[in-house]
Every structure is written in structure tokens, then in C-alpha cells.
PyMOL Python script that loads the backbone (N, CA, C, O; Angstrom):
from pymol import cmd

cmd.read_pdbstr("""\
ATOM      1  N   UNK A   1     -34.553  32.423-118.432  1.00  0.00           N
ATOM      2  CA  UNK A   1     -35.086  31.858-117.191  1.00  0.00           C
ATOM      3  C   UNK A   1     -36.789  32.212-117.466  1.00  0.00           C
ATOM      4  O   UNK A   1     -37.721  31.421-117.326  1.00  0.00           O
ATOM      5  N   UNK A   2     -36.851  33.511-117.855  1.00  0.00           N
ATOM      6  CA  UNK A   2     -38.359  34.071-117.960  1.00  0.00           C
ATOM      7  C   UNK A   2     -39.286  33.302-119.073  1.00  0.00           C
ATOM      8  O   UNK A   2     -40.510  33.209-118.975  1.00  0.00           O
ATOM      9  N   UNK A   3     -38.460  32.735-120.208  1.00  0.00           N
ATOM     10  CA  UNK A   3     -39.170  32.029-121.108  1.00  0.00           C
ATOM     11  C   UNK A   3     -39.414  30.604-120.694  1.00  0.00           C
ATOM     12  O   UNK A   3     -40.275  29.881-121.196  1.00  0.00           O
ATOM     13  N   UNK A   4     -38.665  30.295-119.830  1.00  0.00           N
ATOM     14  CA  UNK A   4     -38.980  28.834-119.228  1.00  0.00           C
ATOM     15  C   UNK A   4     -40.234  28.769-118.357  1.00  0.00           C
ATOM     16  O   UNK A   4     -41.012  27.816-118.396  1.00  0.00           O
ATOM     17  N   UNK A   5     -40.376  29.756-117.627  1.00  0.00           N
ATOM     18  CA  UNK A   5     -41.159  29.946-116.635  1.00  0.00           C
ATOM     19  C   UNK A   5     -42.727  30.274-117.425  1.00  0.00           C
ATOM     20  O   UNK A   5     -43.807  29.960-116.925  1.00  0.00           O
ATOM     21  N   UNK A   6     -42.564  30.943-118.703  1.00  0.00           N
ATOM     22  CA  UNK A   6     -43.742  31.329-119.468  1.00  0.00           C
ATOM     23  C   UNK A   6     -44.422  30.178-119.921  1.00  0.00           C
ATOM     24  O   UNK A   6     -45.619  29.953-119.742  1.00  0.00           O
ATOM     25  N   UNK A   7     -43.409  29.272-120.667  1.00  0.00           N
ATOM     26  CA  UNK A   7     -43.804  28.089-120.926  1.00  0.00           C
ATOM     27  C   UNK A   7     -44.445  27.245-119.948  1.00  0.00           C
ATOM     28  O   UNK A   7     -45.606  26.901-120.170  1.00  0.00           O
ATOM     29  N   UNK A   8     -43.935  26.909-119.033  1.00  0.00           N
ATOM     30  CA  UNK A   8     -44.373  26.268-118.036  1.00  0.00           C
ATOM     31  C   UNK A   8     -45.935  26.598-117.440  1.00  0.00           C
ATOM     32  O   UNK A   8     -46.811  25.803-117.099  1.00  0.00           O
ATOM     33  N   UNK A   9     -45.933  27.982-117.448  1.00  0.00           N
ATOM     34  CA  UNK A   9     -47.447  28.585-117.148  1.00  0.00           C
ATOM     35  C   UNK A   9     -48.292  28.356-118.270  1.00  0.00           C
ATOM     36  O   UNK A   9     -49.453  28.147-117.916  1.00  0.00           O
ATOM     37  N   UNK A  10     -48.111  28.322-119.524  1.00  0.00           N
ATOM     38  CA  UNK A  10     -48.962  28.243-120.462  1.00  0.00           C
ATOM     39  C   UNK A  10     -49.277  26.496-120.447  1.00  0.00           C
ATOM     40  O   UNK A  10     -50.402  26.041-120.651  1.00  0.00           O
ATOM     41  N   UNK A  11     -48.267  25.790-120.214  1.00  0.00           N
ATOM     42  CA  UNK A  11     -48.576  24.346-120.115  1.00  0.00           C
ATOM     43  C   UNK A  11     -49.493  23.960-118.882  1.00  0.00           C
ATOM     44  O   UNK A  11     -50.286  23.022-118.966  1.00  0.00           O
ATOM     45  N   UNK A  12     -49.384  24.554-117.983  1.00  0.00           N
ATOM     46  CA  UNK A  12     -49.942  24.221-116.692  1.00  0.00           C
ATOM     47  C   UNK A  12     -51.572  24.776-116.752  1.00  0.00           C
ATOM     48  O   UNK A  12     -52.555  24.262-116.219  1.00  0.00           O
ATOM     49  N   UNK A  13     -51.506  25.795-117.446  1.00  0.00           N
ATOM     50  CA  UNK A  13     -52.912  26.595-117.643  1.00  0.00           C
ATOM     51  C   UNK A  13     -53.769  25.759-118.615  1.00  0.00           C
ATOM     52  O   UNK A  13     -54.979  25.719-118.392  1.00  0.00           O
ATOM     53  N   UNK A  14     -53.240  25.049-119.731  1.00  0.00           N
ATOM     54  CA  UNK A  14     -53.744  24.194-120.673  1.00  0.00           C
ATOM     55  C   UNK A  14     -54.189  23.042-120.009  1.00  0.00           C
ATOM     56  O   UNK A  14     -55.384  22.754-120.076  1.00  0.00           O
ATOM     57  N   UNK A  15     -53.323  22.266-119.311  1.00  0.00           N
ATOM     58  CA  UNK A  15     -53.735  21.064-118.414  1.00  0.00           C
ATOM     59  C   UNK A  15     -54.807  21.373-117.408  1.00  0.00           C
ATOM     60  O   UNK A  15     -55.704  20.595-117.081  1.00  0.00           O
ATOM     61  N   UNK A  16     -54.602  22.708-116.907  1.00  0.00           N
ATOM     62  CA  UNK A  16     -55.832  23.124-115.636  1.00  0.00           C
ATOM     63  C   UNK A  16     -57.050  23.016-116.287  1.00  0.00           C
ATOM     64  O   UNK A  16     -57.954  22.347-115.787  1.00  0.00           O
ATOM     65  N   UNK A  17     -57.230  23.802-117.724  1.00  0.00           N
ATOM     66  CA  UNK A  17     -58.384  23.746-118.297  1.00  0.00           C
ATOM     67  C   UNK A  17     -59.108  22.656-118.966  1.00  0.00           C
ATOM     68  O   UNK A  17     -60.334  22.551-118.986  1.00  0.00           O
ATOM     69  N   UNK A  18     -58.216  21.801-119.548  1.00  0.00           N
ATOM     70  CA  UNK A  18     -58.759  20.482-119.910  1.00  0.00           C
ATOM     71  C   UNK A  18     -59.074  19.758-118.660  1.00  0.00           C
ATOM     72  O   UNK A  18     -60.250  19.394-118.635  1.00  0.00           O
ATOM     73  N   UNK A  19     -58.436  19.460-117.691  1.00  0.00           N
ATOM     74  CA  UNK A  19     -59.037  18.508-116.703  1.00  0.00           C
ATOM     75  C   UNK A  19     -60.154  19.022-115.746  1.00  0.00           C
ATOM     76  O   UNK A  19     -60.660  18.310-114.879  1.00  0.00           O
ATOM     77  N   UNK A  20     -60.507  20.367-115.985  1.00  0.00           N
ATOM     78  CA  UNK A  20     -61.551  20.791-115.343  1.00  0.00           C
ATOM     79  C   UNK A  20     -62.832  20.734-116.268  1.00  0.00           C
ATOM     80  O   UNK A  20     -63.985  20.537-115.883  1.00  0.00           O
ATOM     81  N   UNK A  21     -62.465  20.914-117.371  1.00  0.00           N
ATOM     82  CA  UNK A  21     -63.590  20.754-118.451  1.00  0.00           C
ATOM     83  C   UNK A  21     -64.053  19.117-118.670  1.00  0.00           C
ATOM     84  O   UNK A  21     -65.136  18.749-119.122  1.00  0.00           O
ATOM     85  N   UNK A  22     -63.098  18.375-118.289  1.00  0.00           N
ATOM     86  CA  UNK A  22     -63.069  16.901-118.326  1.00  0.00           C
ATOM     87  C   UNK A  22     -63.946  16.176-117.332  1.00  0.00           C
ATOM     88  O   UNK A  22     -64.577  15.165-117.638  1.00  0.00           O
ATOM     89  N   UNK A  23     -63.967  16.811-115.946  1.00  0.00           N
ATOM     90  CA  UNK A  23     -64.680  16.326-115.126  1.00  0.00           C
ATOM     91  C   UNK A  23     -66.178  16.343-114.933  1.00  0.00           C
ATOM     92  O   UNK A  23     -66.711  17.439-115.109  1.00  0.00           O
ATOM     93  N   UNK A  24     -66.915  15.374-114.618  1.00  0.00           N
ATOM     94  CA  UNK A  24     -68.114  15.472-114.383  1.00  0.00           C
ATOM     95  C   UNK A  24     -68.632  16.384-113.247  1.00  0.00           C
ATOM     96  O   UNK A  24     -67.881  16.721-112.333  1.00  0.00           O
ATOM     97  N   UNK A  25     -69.872  16.764-113.309  1.00  0.00           N
ATOM     98  CA  UNK A  25     -70.476  17.553-112.346  1.00  0.00           C
ATOM     99  C   UNK A  25     -70.735  16.734-111.204  1.00  0.00           C
ATOM    100  O   UNK A  25     -70.552  15.518-111.272  1.00  0.00           O
ATOM    101  N   UNK A  26     -71.208  17.372-109.998  1.00  0.00           N
ATOM    102  CA  UNK A  26     -71.540  16.484-108.886  1.00  0.00           C
ATOM    103  C   UNK A  26     -72.843  15.995-109.021  1.00  0.00           C
ATOM    104  O   UNK A  26     -72.935  14.947-108.383  1.00  0.00           O
ATOM    105  N   UNK A  27     -73.864  16.291-109.561  1.00  0.00           N
ATOM    106  CA  UNK A  27     -74.952  15.860-109.822  1.00  0.00           C
ATOM    107  C   UNK A  27     -74.967  14.655-110.784  1.00  0.00           C
ATOM    108  O   UNK A  27     -75.841  13.789-110.825  1.00  0.00           O
ATOM    109  N   UNK A  28     -73.945  14.730-111.496  1.00  0.00           N
ATOM    110  CA  UNK A  28     -74.040  13.794-112.738  1.00  0.00           C
ATOM    111  C   UNK A  28     -73.761  12.309-112.244  1.00  0.00           C
ATOM    112  O   UNK A  28     -73.999  11.349-112.978  1.00  0.00           O
ATOM    113  N   UNK A  29     -73.327  12.191-111.164  1.00  0.00           N
ATOM    114  CA  UNK A  29     -72.921  10.698-110.914  1.00  0.00           C
ATOM    115  C   UNK A  29     -74.031  10.028-109.680  1.00  0.00           C
ATOM    116  O   UNK A  29     -73.836   8.937-109.143  1.00  0.00           O
ATOM    117  N   UNK A  30     -74.884  10.683-109.462  1.00  0.00           N
ATOM    118  CA  UNK A  30     -75.913  10.368-108.720  1.00  0.00           C
ATOM    119  C   UNK A  30     -76.582   9.071-108.997  1.00  0.00           C
ATOM    120  O   UNK A  30     -76.889   8.311-108.078  1.00  0.00           O
ATOM    121  N   UNK A  31     -76.832   8.779-110.360  1.00  0.00           N
ATOM    122  CA  UNK A  31     -77.655   7.624-110.492  1.00  0.00           C
ATOM    123  C   UNK A  31     -76.556   6.498-110.689  1.00  0.00           C
ATOM    124  O   UNK A  31     -77.016   5.389-110.958  1.00  0.00           O
ATOM    125  N   UNK A  32     -75.207   6.604-110.600  1.00  0.00           N
ATOM    126  CA  UNK A  32     -74.237   5.485-110.708  1.00  0.00           C
ATOM    127  C   UNK A  32     -73.996   5.260-109.100  1.00  0.00           C
ATOM    128  O   UNK A  32     -73.519   4.200-108.697  1.00  0.00           O
ATOM    129  N   UNK A  33     -74.361   6.344-108.193  1.00  0.00           N
ATOM    130  CA  UNK A  33     -73.948   5.725-106.740  1.00  0.00           C
ATOM    131  C   UNK A  33     -75.097   5.068-106.345  1.00  0.00           C
ATOM    132  O   UNK A  33     -74.947   4.267-105.422  1.00  0.00           O
ATOM    133  N   UNK A  34     -76.437   5.226-106.900  1.00  0.00           N
ATOM    134  CA  UNK A  34     -77.559   4.530-106.516  1.00  0.00           C
ATOM    135  C   UNK A  34     -77.164   2.954-107.028  1.00  0.00           C
ATOM    136  O   UNK A  34     -77.403   1.996-106.293  1.00  0.00           O
ATOM    137  N   UNK A  35     -76.584   2.800-108.259  1.00  0.00           N
ATOM    138  CA  UNK A  35     -76.575   1.442-108.850  1.00  0.00           C
ATOM    139  C   UNK A  35     -75.157   1.015-108.394  1.00  0.00           C
ATOM    140  O   UNK A  35     -74.512   0.316-109.176  1.00  0.00           O
ATOM    141  N   UNK A  36     -74.633   1.350-107.259  1.00  0.00           N
ATOM    142  CA  UNK A  36     -73.362   0.716-106.689  1.00  0.00           C
ATOM    143  C   UNK A  36     -72.047   1.546-107.104  1.00  0.00           C
ATOM    144  O   UNK A  36     -70.910   1.102-106.947  1.00  0.00           O
ATOM    145  N   UNK A  37     -72.287   2.564-107.549  1.00  0.00           N
ATOM    146  CA  UNK A  37     -71.052   3.238-108.103  1.00  0.00           C
ATOM    147  C   UNK A  37     -70.177   3.793-106.854  1.00  0.00           C
ATOM    148  O   UNK A  37     -69.009   4.143-107.019  1.00  0.00           O
ATOM    149  N   UNK A  38     -70.896   3.857-105.448  1.00  0.00           N
ATOM    150  CA  UNK A  38     -70.288   4.336-104.628  1.00  0.00           C
ATOM    151  C   UNK A  38     -69.119   3.874-104.156  1.00  0.00           C
ATOM    152  O   UNK A  38     -68.541   4.507-103.273  1.00  0.00           O
ATOM    153  N   UNK A  39     -68.581   2.682-104.679  1.00  0.00           N
ATOM    154  CA  UNK A  39     -67.593   1.913-104.203  1.00  0.00           C
ATOM    155  C   UNK A  39     -66.263   2.860-104.912  1.00  0.00           C
ATOM    156  O   UNK A  39     -65.205   3.131-104.343  1.00  0.00           O
ATOM    157  N   UNK A  40     -66.654   3.239-106.251  1.00  0.00           N
ATOM    158  CA  UNK A  40     -65.266   3.920-106.606  1.00  0.00           C
ATOM    159  C   UNK A  40     -65.250   5.214-106.228  1.00  0.00           C
ATOM    160  O   UNK A  40     -64.238   5.823-106.575  1.00  0.00           O
ATOM    161  N   UNK A  41     -66.117   5.865-105.582  1.00  0.00           N
ATOM    162  CA  UNK A  41     -66.247   7.182-105.034  1.00  0.00           C
ATOM    163  C   UNK A  41     -65.673   7.094-103.664  1.00  0.00           C
ATOM    164  O   UNK A  41     -64.778   7.902-103.417  1.00  0.00           O
ATOM    165  N   UNK A  42     -66.038   6.227-102.688  1.00  0.00           N
ATOM    166  CA  UNK A  42     -65.439   6.232-101.219  1.00  0.00           C
ATOM    167  C   UNK A  42     -64.494   5.237-101.090  1.00  0.00           C
ATOM    168  O   UNK A  42     -63.789   5.250-100.080  1.00  0.00           O
ATOM    169  N   UNK A  43     -64.313   4.199-102.091  1.00  0.00           N
ATOM    170  CA  UNK A  43     -63.623   3.156-101.877  1.00  0.00           C
ATOM    171  C   UNK A  43     -62.170   3.457-102.218  1.00  0.00           C
ATOM    172  O   UNK A  43     -61.831   4.582-102.585  1.00  0.00           O
ATOM    173  N   UNK A  44     -61.207   2.319-102.079  1.00  0.00           N
ATOM    174  CA  UNK A  44     -59.857   2.324-102.176  1.00  0.00           C
ATOM    175  C   UNK A  44     -59.266   2.901-103.596  1.00  0.00           C
ATOM    176  O   UNK A  44     -58.286   3.632-103.744  1.00  0.00           O
ATOM    177  N   UNK A  45     -60.215   2.321-104.681  1.00  0.00           N
ATOM    178  CA  UNK A  45     -59.964   2.586-106.012  1.00  0.00           C
ATOM    179  C   UNK A  45     -60.171   3.706-106.659  1.00  0.00           C
ATOM    180  O   UNK A  45     -60.022   3.778-107.878  1.00  0.00           O
ATOM    181  N   UNK A  46     -60.586   4.836-105.824  1.00  0.00           N
ATOM    182  CA  UNK A  46     -60.808   6.307-106.092  1.00  0.00           C
ATOM    183  C   UNK A  46     -59.532   6.668-106.976  1.00  0.00           C
ATOM    184  O   UNK A  46     -59.708   7.107-108.112  1.00  0.00           O
ATOM    185  N   UNK A  47     -58.339   6.500-106.500  1.00  0.00           N
ATOM    186  CA  UNK A  47     -57.305   7.258-106.895  1.00  0.00           C
ATOM    187  C   UNK A  47     -57.060   6.665-108.436  1.00  0.00           C
ATOM    188  O   UNK A  47     -56.590   7.377-109.323  1.00  0.00           O
ATOM    189  N   UNK A  48     -57.442   5.258-108.645  1.00  0.00           N
ATOM    190  CA  UNK A  48     -57.036   4.637-109.787  1.00  0.00           C
ATOM    191  C   UNK A  48     -58.188   4.770-110.948  1.00  0.00           C
ATOM    192  O   UNK A  48     -58.064   4.362-112.103  1.00  0.00           O
ATOM    193  N   UNK A  49     -59.349   5.436-110.388  1.00  0.00           N
ATOM    194  CA  UNK A  49     -60.075   5.659-111.342  1.00  0.00           C
ATOM    195  C   UNK A  49     -59.790   6.920-112.194  1.00  0.00           C
ATOM    196  O   UNK A  49     -58.852   7.700-112.027  1.00  0.00           O
ATOM    197  N   UNK A  50     -60.913   6.998-113.283  1.00  0.00           N
ATOM    198  CA  UNK A  50     -60.499   8.256-114.159  1.00  0.00           C
ATOM    199  C   UNK A  50     -60.759   9.645-113.444  1.00  0.00           C
ATOM    200  O   UNK A  50     -60.078  10.648-113.657  1.00  0.00           O
ATOM    201  N   UNK A  51     -61.830   9.580-112.570  1.00  0.00           N
ATOM    202  CA  UNK A  51     -62.193  10.777-112.166  1.00  0.00           C
ATOM    203  C   UNK A  51     -61.057  11.221-111.103  1.00  0.00           C
ATOM    204  O   UNK A  51     -60.680  12.389-111.001  1.00  0.00           O
ATOM    205  N   UNK A  52     -60.589  10.225-110.374  1.00  0.00           N
ATOM    206  CA  UNK A  52     -59.441  10.456-109.492  1.00  0.00           C
ATOM    207  C   UNK A  52     -58.304  10.822-110.137  1.00  0.00           C
ATOM    208  O   UNK A  52     -57.675  11.750-109.629  1.00  0.00           O
ATOM    209  N   UNK A  53     -57.836  10.269-111.241  1.00  0.00           N
ATOM    210  CA  UNK A  53     -56.674  10.918-111.979  1.00  0.00           C
ATOM    211  C   UNK A  53     -56.806  12.337-112.229  1.00  0.00           C
ATOM    212  O   UNK A  53     -55.916  13.163-112.025  1.00  0.00           O
ATOM    213  N   UNK A  54     -58.154  12.618-112.757  1.00  0.00           N
ATOM    214  CA  UNK A  54     -58.453  14.035-113.066  1.00  0.00           C
ATOM    215  C   UNK A  54     -58.414  15.103-112.078  1.00  0.00           C
ATOM    216  O   UNK A  54     -58.216  16.292-112.326  1.00  0.00           O
ATOM    217  N   UNK A  55     -58.614  14.594-110.971  1.00  0.00           N
ATOM    218  CA  UNK A  55     -58.756  15.528-109.585  1.00  0.00           C
ATOM    219  C   UNK A  55     -57.192  15.740-109.407  1.00  0.00           C
ATOM    220  O   UNK A  55     -56.737  16.883-109.364  1.00  0.00           O
ATOM    221  N   UNK A  56     -56.553  14.862-109.326  1.00  0.00           N
ATOM    222  CA  UNK A  56     -55.081  14.849-108.991  1.00  0.00           C
ATOM    223  C   UNK A  56     -54.345  15.717-110.142  1.00  0.00           C
ATOM    224  O   UNK A  56     -53.450  16.492-109.803  1.00  0.00           O
ATOM    225  N   UNK A  57     -54.651  15.614-111.256  1.00  0.00           N
ATOM    226  CA  UNK A  57     -53.978  16.458-112.466  1.00  0.00           C
ATOM    227  C   UNK A  57     -54.735  17.730-112.137  1.00  0.00           C
ATOM    228  O   UNK A  57     -53.954  18.681-112.114  1.00  0.00           O
ATOM    229  N   UNK A  58     -55.931  18.060-111.886  1.00  0.00           N
ATOM    230  CA  UNK A  58     -56.288  19.470-111.554  1.00  0.00           C
ATOM    231  C   UNK A  58     -55.427  20.130-110.270  1.00  0.00           C
ATOM    232  O   UNK A  58     -54.977  21.275-110.306  1.00  0.00           O
ATOM    233  N   UNK A  59     -55.316  19.476-109.456  1.00  0.00           N
ATOM    234  CA  UNK A  59     -54.673  19.917-108.240  1.00  0.00           C
ATOM    235  C   UNK A  59     -53.102  20.153-108.459  1.00  0.00           C
ATOM    236  O   UNK A  59     -52.457  21.050-107.917  1.00  0.00           O
ATOM    237  N   UNK A  60     -52.589  19.176-109.365  1.00  0.00           N
ATOM    238  CA  UNK A  60     -51.071  19.510-109.438  1.00  0.00           C
ATOM    239  C   UNK A  60     -51.034  20.537-110.460  1.00  0.00           C
ATOM    240  O   UNK A  60     -50.283  21.459-110.143  1.00  0.00           O
ATOM    241  N   UNK A  61     -51.695  20.699-111.766  1.00  0.00           N
ATOM    242  CA  UNK A  61     -51.662  21.711-112.291  1.00  0.00           C
ATOM    243  C   UNK A  61     -52.056  23.200-111.867  1.00  0.00           C
ATOM    244  O   UNK A  61     -51.607  24.209-112.411  1.00  0.00           O
ATOM    245  N   UNK A  62     -52.877  23.178-110.915  1.00  0.00           N
ATOM    246  CA  UNK A  62     -53.218  24.268-110.333  1.00  0.00           C
ATOM    247  C   UNK A  62     -51.937  24.964-109.330  1.00  0.00           C
ATOM    248  O   UNK A  62     -51.727  26.175-109.272  1.00  0.00           O
ATOM    249  N   UNK A  63     -51.218  24.004-108.637  1.00  0.00           N
ATOM    250  CA  UNK A  63     -50.243  24.352-108.030  1.00  0.00           C
ATOM    251  C   UNK A  63     -49.011  24.712-108.894  1.00  0.00           C
ATOM    252  O   UNK A  63     -48.355  25.679-108.505  1.00  0.00           O
ATOM    253  N   UNK A  64     -48.647  24.137-109.893  1.00  0.00           N
ATOM    254  CA  UNK A  64     -47.659  24.423-111.027  1.00  0.00           C
ATOM    255  C   UNK A  64     -48.115  25.671-111.279  1.00  0.00           C
ATOM    256  O   UNK A  64     -47.284  26.571-111.158  1.00  0.00           O
ATOM    257  N   UNK A  65     -49.365  26.006-111.641  1.00  0.00           N
ATOM    258  CA  UNK A  65     -49.692  27.530-112.241  1.00  0.00           C
ATOM    259  C   UNK A  65     -49.569  28.828-111.019  1.00  0.00           C
ATOM    260  O   UNK A  65     -49.160  29.956-111.295  1.00  0.00           O
ATOM    261  N   UNK A  66     -49.897  28.504-110.004  1.00  0.00           N
ATOM    262  CA  UNK A  66     -49.752  29.390-109.011  1.00  0.00           C
ATOM    263  C   UNK A  66     -48.255  29.848-108.590  1.00  0.00           C
ATOM    264  O   UNK A  66     -47.949  31.003-108.297  1.00  0.00           O
ATOM    265  N   UNK A  67     -47.337  28.684-108.613  1.00  0.00           N
ATOM    266  CA  UNK A  67     -46.068  28.655-108.349  1.00  0.00           C
ATOM    267  C   UNK A  67     -45.314  29.524-109.422  1.00  0.00           C
ATOM    268  O   UNK A  67     -44.511  30.426-109.182  1.00  0.00           O
ATOM    269  N   UNK A  68     -45.775  29.025-110.785  1.00  0.00           N
ATOM    270  CA  UNK A  68     -45.142  29.833-111.943  1.00  0.00           C
ATOM    271  C   UNK A  68     -45.629  31.179-112.199  1.00  0.00           C
ATOM    272  O   UNK A  68     -44.884  31.941-112.816  1.00  0.00           O
ATOM    273  N   UNK A  69     -47.108  31.700-111.702  1.00  0.00           N
ATOM    274  CA  UNK A  69     -47.363  32.738-111.843  1.00  0.00           C
ATOM    275  C   UNK A  69     -46.628  33.500-110.766  1.00  0.00           C
ATOM    276  O   UNK A  69     -46.303  34.615-111.174  1.00  0.00           O
ATOM    277  N   UNK A  70     -46.287  33.272-109.602  1.00  0.00           N
ATOM    278  CA  UNK A  70     -45.720  33.912-108.480  1.00  0.00           C
ATOM    279  C   UNK A  70     -44.098  34.067-109.019  1.00  0.00           C
ATOM    280  O   UNK A  70     -43.576  35.181-108.977  1.00  0.00           O
ATOM    281  N   UNK A  71     -43.392  32.969-109.492  1.00  0.00           N
ATOM    282  CA  UNK A  71     -42.080  33.030-109.916  1.00  0.00           C
ATOM    283  C   UNK A  71     -41.949  34.147-111.140  1.00  0.00           C
ATOM    284  O   UNK A  71     -41.009  34.938-111.218  1.00  0.00           O
ATOM    285  N   UNK A  72     -42.858  34.088-111.916  1.00  0.00           N
ATOM    286  CA  UNK A  72     -42.900  35.282-113.157  1.00  0.00           C
ATOM    287  C   UNK A  72     -43.163  36.565-112.514  1.00  0.00           C
ATOM    288  O   UNK A  72     -42.716  37.576-113.056  1.00  0.00           O
ATOM    289  N   UNK A  73     -43.830  36.662-111.429  1.00  0.00           N
ATOM    290  CA  UNK A  73     -43.773  38.214-111.151  1.00  0.00           C
ATOM    291  C   UNK A  73     -42.569  38.655-110.313  1.00  0.00           C
ATOM    292  O   UNK A  73     -42.100  39.791-110.249  1.00  0.00           O
ATOM    293  N   UNK A  74     -42.112  37.433-109.616  1.00  0.00           N
ATOM    294  CA  UNK A  74     -40.815  37.793-108.937  1.00  0.00           C
ATOM    295  C   UNK A  74     -39.456  38.101-110.050  1.00  0.00           C
ATOM    296  O   UNK A  74     -38.457  38.778-109.806  1.00  0.00           O
ATOM    297  N   UNK A  75     -39.713  37.541-111.023  1.00  0.00           N
ATOM    298  CA  UNK A  75     -38.519  37.519-111.956  1.00  0.00           C
ATOM    299  C   UNK A  75     -38.635  39.016-112.640  1.00  0.00           C
ATOM    300  O   UNK A  75     -37.586  39.633-112.825  1.00  0.00           O
ATOM    301  N   UNK A  76     -39.827  39.578-112.998  1.00  0.00           N
ATOM    302  CA  UNK A  76     -39.936  40.716-113.485  1.00  0.00           C
ATOM    303  C   UNK A  76     -39.761  41.768-112.796  1.00  0.00           C
ATOM    304  O   UNK A  76     -39.879  42.876-113.320  1.00  0.00           O
TER     305      UNK A  76
END
""", "prot")
cmd.dss("prot")
cmd.show_as("cartoon", "prot")
cmd.util.cbc("prot")
cmd.orient("prot")
């Protein structure tokens, strides 16, 4: 059981690192918003965009990371 949780923790941490590094900064999208990119930020298609998928991947991997960490502490 401990080995499975450790593997899950390693995978979640790698996905979390990758999804954070792939996200663009808050100031990087300002020129796109002025040119009409605000529809993808505030519109209904945000979850379908690349940024929306990265945000979901970050949130899911962070939750898995915390749960796996707490589980690993409880097992030991």
C-alpha cells in the first residue's frame, strides 16, 4: 500500500510541476486581452482552452498531492 501511495505522490508532483511551469504569467496575456482575447478568458470556452486545461490539471494534481501526502503520513 505504501509503495502505491509513493508512486501516486511522485506522479502527482511531476504533473503539478509541469502544469505550473507551462502556465503563462498574469501579465503575459495583457496584449491578447486588448486584441480580443478576453472572450477566452471570461467566456464559456475557458475550460476548453489550453490555459483552462492547465488550471484544471494544476488543481487536480495539487489535491492528489495533498491527499497522497496525508495518506503516506497516516500509513507510517
